[in-house]
C-alpha positions in Angstrom: 0.0 0.0 0.0 1.4 3.4 -1.0 1.8 6.4 1.3 -1.2 8.5 2.0 -1.7 11.4 -0.3 -1.2 14.8 1.5 -3.1 18.0 1.1 0.1 19.6 -0.2 0.1 17.1 -3.1 -3.5 18.0 -3.9 -2.6 21.7 -3.9 0.3 21.1 -6.2 -1.8 19.0 -8.6 -4.6 21.7 -8.6 -2.2 24.6 -8.9 -3.6 26.4 -5.9 -2.5 27.1 -2.4 -2.9 24.6 0.5 -5.2 27.2 2.2 -7.5 27.1 -0.9 -7.7 23.3 -0.8 -8.6 23.5 2.8 -11.3 26.0 2.2 -12.8 24.0 -0.6 -12.8 20.8 1.4 -14.3 22.5 4.5 -17.1 24.0 2.4 -17.6 26.9 4.8 -15.4 29.6 3.1 -16.2 31.4 -0.2 -14.0 30.2 -3.1 -14.2 30.7 -6.9 -15.9 28.1 -9.0 -12.7 27.6 -11.0 -10.7 26.9 -7.8 -13.4 24.4 -6.5 -13.3 22.6 -9.9 -9.5 22.3 -9.8 -9.4 21.0 -6.3 -12.2 18.5 -6.8 -10.5 17.2 -9.9 -7.2 16.8 -8.1 -8.9 15.1 -5.1 -10.5 12.6 -7.5 -7.3 11.9 -9.5 -5.2 11.4 -6.4 -7.9 9.5 -4.5 -7.3 11.9 -1.6 -9.0 11.0 1.7 -9.7 13.8 4.2 -8.1 13.3 7.6 -11.2 13.2 9.7 -9.3 13.8 13.0 -7.6 16.9 11.6 -11.0 18.2 10.4 -12.5 17.6 13.8 -9.7 19.5 15.5 -10.3 22.3 13.0 -14.0 22.3 13.8 -14.9 21.2 10.3 -15.6 17.5 10.9 -18.8 15.8 10.0 -21.5 16.3 12.7 -22.1 13.1 14.6 -24.3 11.6 17.3 -22.9 8.7 19.4 -24.9 6.0 21.0 -23.3 3.8 23.6 -25.3 0.8 24.7 -24.8 -2.3 26.9 -25.0 -4.5 23.8 -26.3 -4.4 20.2 -28.2 -7.7 20.4 -31.2 -6.7 22.6 -34.2 -5.4 20.5 -34.7 -2.6 23.1 -31.2 -1.2 22.6 -31.5 -1.7 18.8 -34.8 0.2 18.7 -33.3 3.1 20.7 -30.3 3.2 18.3 -32.7 3.1 15.4 -34.6 6.1 16.7 -31.3 8.0 17.2 -30.2 7.2 13.7 -33.5 8.2 12.1 -33.7 11.6 13.9 -29.9 12.2 13.4 -30.3 11.6 9.7 -33.3 14.0 9.5 -31.0 16.7 10.9 -28.1 15.8 8.5 -26.0 14.0 11.2 -24.2 10.7 11.1 -24.6 8.2 13.9 -21.9 6.1 15.6 -23.0 3.0 17.7 -20.8 1.2 20.2 -21.4 -1.4 22.9 -19.9 -1.1 26.4 -20.7 -4.5 27.9 -21.4 -2.6 31.1 -17.7 -2.0 31.5 -17.1 1.4 33.1 -13.6 1.6 31.8 -14.7 1.0 28.2 -17.6 3.4 28.6 -15.2 6.1 29.8 -12.8 5.5 26.9 -15.7 5.7 24.4 -17.0 8.9 25.9 -13.6 10.4 25.8 -13.1 9.3 22.2 -16.5 10.9 21.2 -15.4 14.1 23.0 -12.2 14.2 21.0 -14.2 13.6 17.8 -16.4 16.5 18.6 -19.7 14.5 18.7 -22.6 16.8 19.2 -24.2 14.4 21.7 -23.4 11.2 23.4 -26.4 9.0 24.2 -25.9 6.4 27.0 -28.6 3.7 27.0 -29.9 1.2 29.5 -30.1 0.5 33.2 -27.2 0.5 35.6 -26.2 -0.3 39.1 -26.5 3.2 40.6 -24.0 4.1 43.3 -21.7 6.9 44.2 -19.1 5.8 41.7 -21.7 5.8 38.9 -23.0 9.3 39.9 -19.5 10.7 40.0 -18.7 9.2 36.6 -21.8 10.6 35.0 -20.9 14.1 36.4 -17.5 13.9 34.8 -18.9 12.8 31.5 -21.5 15.6 31.4 -19.2 18.4 32.5 -16.4 17.3 30.1 -18.9 17.1 27.1 -20.5 20.4 28.0 -17.1 22.0 28.1 -16.5 20.7 24.6 -19.9 22.0 23.4 -21.5 18.6 23.4 -24.4 17.1 25.4 -24.7 14.0 27.5 -28.1 12.3 27.1 -29.1 9.4 29.4 -31.8 7.1 28.0 -33.4 4.8 30.5 -30.7 5.7 33.1 -31.2 7.6 36.3 -30.4 11.3 36.5 -27.1 12.1 38.1 -26.6 14.7 40.8 -28.9 17.8 40.7 -26.1 20.1 39.5 -25.0 18.0 36.5 -25.8 19.4 33.0 -27.3 16.3 31.4 -30.4 15.5 29.5 -32.4 12.5 30.8 -34.9 10.8 28.5 -36.7 7.9 30.2 -40.0 6.0 30.3 -42.3 5.4 33.2 -40.8 2.0 34.1 -42.4 1.6 37.5 -45.9 2.5 36.1 -45.5 -0.1 33.4 -44.8 -2.8 36.0 -47.6 -1.6 38.1 -50.0 -1.8 35.2 -49.1 -5.2 34.0 -49.2 -6.6 37.5 -52.6 -5.0 38.0 -53.7 -6.7 34.8 -52.8 -10.1 36.3 -54.5 -9.2 39.6 -57.6 -8.1 37.7 -57.7 -11.5 36.0 -57.9 -13.2 39.4 -54.3 -14.1 40.0 -52.9 -13.6 43.5 -49.7 -15.7 43.5 -47.6 -13.9 40.9 -43.9 -14.8 40.6 -41.6 -11.9 39.4 -38.4 -13.4 37.8 -35.5 -12.2 35.7 -34.1 -9.0 37.0 -30.7 -8.0 38.2 -30.7 -6.9 41.9 -29.5 -3.3 42.2 -30.1 -2.6 38.5 -32.2 0.6 38.2 -34.4 -0.9 35.5 -35.1 -4.1 37.5 -35.6 -2.4 40.8 -38.2 0.0 39.3 -40.1 -3.0 38.0 -40.0 -4.7 41.4 -41.4 -1.5 43.0 -44.2 -1.4 40.5 -45.0 -5.0 41.1 -45.1 -4.7 44.9 -47.1 -1.5 44.8 -49.7 -3.2 42.7 -49.9 -6.1 45.2 -50.4 -3.5 48.0 -53.1 -1.7 46.2 -55.0 -4.9 45.5 -54.8 -6.1 49.1 -52.4 -9.0 48.4 -49.9 -9.3 51.3 -46.3 -9.0 50.5 -45.7 -12.4 52.1 -47.4 -13.8 49.0 -44.9 -12.1 46.7 -42.4 -14.3 44.9 -39.4 -12.4 43.6 -36.3 -14.1 42.1 -33.6 -11.7 41.1 -31.1 -13.5 38.9 -30.6 -11.4 35.8 -32.3 -10.2 32.6 -30.9 -12.9 30.2 -33.2 -15.6 28.9 -31.1 -18.3 30.5 -31.6 -16.6 33.9 -35.4 -16.7 33.5 -35.2 -20.3 32.3 -33.2 -21.4 35.4 -35.3 -19.3 37.8 -38.5 -21.1 36.7 -36.9 -24.5 36.8 -35.7 -23.8 40.3 -39.1 -22.7 41.5 -40.7 -25.8 39.9 -38.0 -28.1 41.4 -38.8 -26.7 44.8 -42.4 -27.6 44.5 -42.0 -31.0 42.8 -43.2 -29.6 39.5 -46.5 -28.2 40.9 -46.2 -24.4 40.7 -47.2 -22.5 43.8 -47.9 -19.5 41.5 -50.6 -19.0 38.8 -48.8 -16.3 36.9 -45.3 -15.1 36.0 -44.2 -11.5 35.5 -41.0 -11.8 33.5 -38.4 -9.0 33.7 -38.4 -8.7 29.9 -39.8 -10.5 26.9 -36.8 -12.7 26.3 -37.1 -13.9 29.9 -40.8 -14.5 29.3 -40.1 -16.6 26.2 -37.6 -18.7 28.1 -40.2 -19.1 30.9 -42.7 -20.5 28.4 -40.1 -23.1 27.3 -39.2 -24.1 30.9 -42.9 -24.5 31.8 -43.5 -26.6 28.8 -40.7 -29.0 29.8 -42.6 -29.6 33.0 -45.8 -30.3 31.0 -47.4 -27.0 31.9 -49.2 -24.9 29.3 -49.5 -21.2 28.9 -52.0 -19.8 29.8 -53.9 -23.0 30.7 -51.8 -23.8 33.7 -49.7 -20.6 34.2 -50.2 -17.1 32.8 -47.1 -15.2 31.7 -46.5 -11.5 31.0 -43.3 -9.7 29.9 -41.9 -6.2 29.4 -40.5 -4.3 26.4 -42.8 -5.5 23.6 -39.9 -7.0 21.7 -40.6 -8.8 18.4 -40.5 -12.1 20.3 -43.7 -11.1 22.1 -45.8 -11.4 19.0 -43.8 -14.3 17.5 -44.1 -16.9 20.3 -47.3 -19.0 20.9 -49.3 -17.9 22.7 -48.8 -14.2 21.9 -47.3 -12.5 25.0 -49.1 -9.8 27.0 -46.4 -7.3 27.7 -45.6 -3.6 28.4 -44.7 -1.5 25.4 -41.7 0.8 25.8 -41.4 3.7 23.3 -37.8 2.8 22.6 -37.5 4.3 19.1 -39.2 7.5 20.3 -36.7 7.7 23.2 -33.9 7.7 20.6 -35.6 10.3 18.5 -36.4 12.5 21.6 -32.7 12.2 22.7 -31.4 13.7 19.5 -34.2 16.2 19.1 -33.5 17.7 22.5 -29.7 17.5 22.2 -29.9 19.5 19.0 -32.4 22.0 20.2 -29.7 24.6 20.6 -30.5 25.5 24.2 -27.3 25.8 26.4 -26.8 23.0 29.0 -28.6 23.8 32.2 -26.9 23.7 35.5 -28.7 20.5 36.4 -30.4 17.5 34.7 -33.3 18.1 32.3 -35.7 15.2 32.5 -38.3 14.0 29.9 -40.5 11.1 30.8 -42.3 9.1 28.1 -45.3 6.9 28.9 -45.7 3.1 28.6 -48.8 0.9 28.0 -49.9 -2.7 28.1 -50.2 -4.7 24.9 -52.8 -7.5 25.6 -52.4 -10.7 23.8 -53.3 -14.3 24.8 -50.9 -15.4 27.5 -53.1 -14.5 30.4 -56.0 -16.6 31.6 -58.8 -15.2 33.7 -59.3 -17.1 37.0 -62.5 -17.5 38.9 -62.3 -15.1 41.8 -63.2 -16.7 45.2 -66.0 -14.6 46.8 -64.6 -12.5 49.6 -61.1 -12.6 48.3 -59.1 -9.4 47.7 
C-alpha cells in the first residue's frame, strides 16, 4: 500500500494554495468556481482521503451523534439506536454506535473518544447499578462534554446529581410494571412470581417497586410475593422457573409469572413446557419491552410497550435543540402501555377474596 496522499500534493496538482484546498474541502469559506473545480478534480485523480481527525480539530468534521449501549443484540437497545439514527439523519447528522458490555472503563474510553471527535451528543442507553461511583462518573462525562460544546443524554438511566448538566430521557418504568401486575391481579391471580431482574439494577428495581405497589393496592400481602432476582438474560429466566418448579415438585405455587423482559418470558414458556405446563392454561405469563419475540411466540405474549424508538428520537431532538446546557439534569419522561395478547387466563375469583 502506498503512502497516504497529502493536502500539499492536492494543492500542487490543482495549482492552488494549501489554504485554498482546505477552504474547498471544508465548504464553509467562499472560493471561486474555478478553484473548486480544480481542487475537486485533483482530489479525484489522487484519490485523496480527508483526515477526519484533523478536520474535527479544526471544527470542520462531520457532525455526529454517538450511541453507547450495553450491547447491540437486545431489541430494546436496537430500537433506541434506530430512533437516534433516524432523527440524526433527519438533521443531517451521522450516527456512531458502540457497545460497552457494562464495563465502566470501556464506557469512559468511548465517551472520551467521542469528545475528541467533537460529537454533538453522546447518548448512553440502559439501566445501571446506581451508586456513588456511577454518579461521579456521569458528572465527569456531562461536564467534560458540556465544556466541549456537546451534550450527555441518558436514555433509561437515572439522573445524576442535581447540578449535572445532562439530558435525561426515560420511560415510566415503574408505572408499566404496576399496570401489567394489576392486569394479572384483575384477572384473578394472587400468586404472581416476578423473575428475571438484576438486583440493584435501576431498571429491574423500578419494576419490582411497581409489582409490589400493585400487590399492596389490590390487598395482596407482600408475604405472598415471589421475587427471584437473577438477571435479565433468557437463561436466567429459564433457570429461575426451573428452580421454582423443582422446589415444588413440578407443581407451581404460583398461577402467573411477570418476567423481567420478553426474552425472559419466552424462556419461561419453554421451561414451563418442559414440566408439562401450558401457557396460559396452567400458568399465565407477561413480559416487558414489547420486543418482536412477544408477538412471534405462541401464545402471543401480553407485555408492556416501551417507546424505545421514540426515546432515541427525543434524545437527538432535545440534544440538537440549541438550548445551552442547564446547571442540572433536564428530565423528559415518556409513557408506557400494556399490549394485551393471549398469554393470560382469567381465573375465577373466590367470593370475599381481595
